[in-house]
C-alpha positions in Angstrom: -126.4 28.9 293.8 -123.6 30.1 291.5 -124.4 33.7 292.5 -124.6 32.9 296.2 -120.9 32.6 296.8 -119.8 35.9 295.3 -122.6 37.8 297.0 -121.8 36.1 300.3 -118.1 37.1 300.0 -119.0 40.7 299.1 -121.3 40.8 302.2 -118.6 39.5 304.5 -116.0 42.0 303.1 -118.4 45.0 303.5 -119.0 44.0 307.1 -115.3 43.8 307.9 -114.5 47.0 306.1 -114.7 49.8 308.7 -114.9 53.2 307.0 -113.1 56.3 308.3 -115.0 59.2 309.7 -114.9 62.8 308.6 -112.7 63.8 311.6 -110.3 60.9 310.8 -110.2 62.1 307.1 -109.4 65.7 308.2 -106.7 64.4 310.5 -105.2 62.4 307.7 -105.2 65.5 305.5 -103.2 67.3 308.2 -100.7 64.5 308.2 -100.4 64.7 304.4 -99.9 68.5 304.6 -97.2 68.2 307.3 -95.1 65.5 305.8 -95.9 65.9 302.1 -96.4 62.2 301.7 -98.5 59.5 300.2 -100.8 57.7 302.5 -101.3 54.2 301.1 -103.6 52.7 303.6 -105.4 53.3 306.8 -106.8 50.7 309.1 -109.0 50.9 312.2 -108.6 47.9 314.5 -111.1 47.3 317.2 -110.2 45.6 320.4 -110.7 41.9 320.5 -110.0 39.1 323.0 -106.4 38.9 321.8 -105.9 42.6 321.2 -107.0 44.9 324.0 -106.4 48.2 322.1 -108.4 50.2 319.6 -105.8 51.2 317.0 -105.6 53.5 314.0 -102.8 52.5 311.6 -101.5 54.8 308.9 -99.2 53.5 306.1 -97.0 56.2 304.6 -94.7 56.4 301.6 -92.5 59.0 299.9 -91.9 61.8 302.3 -89.0 64.2 301.8 -89.7 65.7 305.2 -89.4 62.3 307.0 -86.3 61.3 305.1 -84.5 64.6 306.1 -85.3 64.4 309.8 -84.9 62.1 312.7 -87.1 59.2 311.7 -88.4 58.3 315.2 -89.2 61.9 316.1 -90.9 62.5 312.7 -93.1 59.5 313.2 -94.1 60.6 316.7 -94.9 64.1 315.3 -97.1 62.5 312.7 -98.9 60.5 315.4 -99.4 63.7 317.4 -100.8 65.6 314.4 -103.2 62.8 313.6 -104.3 62.4 317.2 -104.8 66.1 317.9 -106.9 66.6 314.8 -109.4 63.9 315.7 -111.6 66.2 317.8 -114.0 64.3 320.1 -113.0 61.0 318.5 -109.7 61.0 320.4 -111.2 58.8 323.1 -111.9 56.0 320.6 -108.2 55.1 320.2 -105.7 53.6 322.5 -102.8 53.7 320.1 -101.7 55.2 316.8 -99.5 53.0 314.6 -97.4 54.6 311.8 -95.8 52.4 309.1 -93.2 54.2 307.0 -92.6 51.9 304.1 -89.6 53.7 302.5 -87.5 52.9 305.6 -89.4 49.7 306.6 -90.1 51.3 310.0 -93.2 50.8 312.2 -93.8 52.8 315.3 -96.6 52.3 317.8 -97.6 55.2 320.0 -100.0 55.0 323.0 -102.4 57.9 322.9 -101.9 58.5 326.6 -98.3 59.3 325.8 -99.0 61.7 322.9 -99.0 65.4 323.5 -102.5 66.7 323.7 -103.1 70.2 322.2 -106.2 72.0 323.3 
């Protein structure tokens, strides 16, 4: 019984942890290249009864490029870069959320409003 609780918790955690795909990983690499930043965390959020959107959240720190430009425009550019590098997986997401921790700024972008590059 003493081993049951840790194993059960590990099982629950692994079920909740949604791993990123190869396309998502490549898209994140493009974001890192563009903004020369540190990506602390990524989260995929599937739609639920209370949240009707499939989201991909990216948490960014330490970017000289973002700090030098217009913050809102830079975050939108990052969302566009990520979204346009997803390939066929674009249809899986309704919104891209960018958290920039250095400025305590969070921006949410609906994928239907992002610029699609073919």
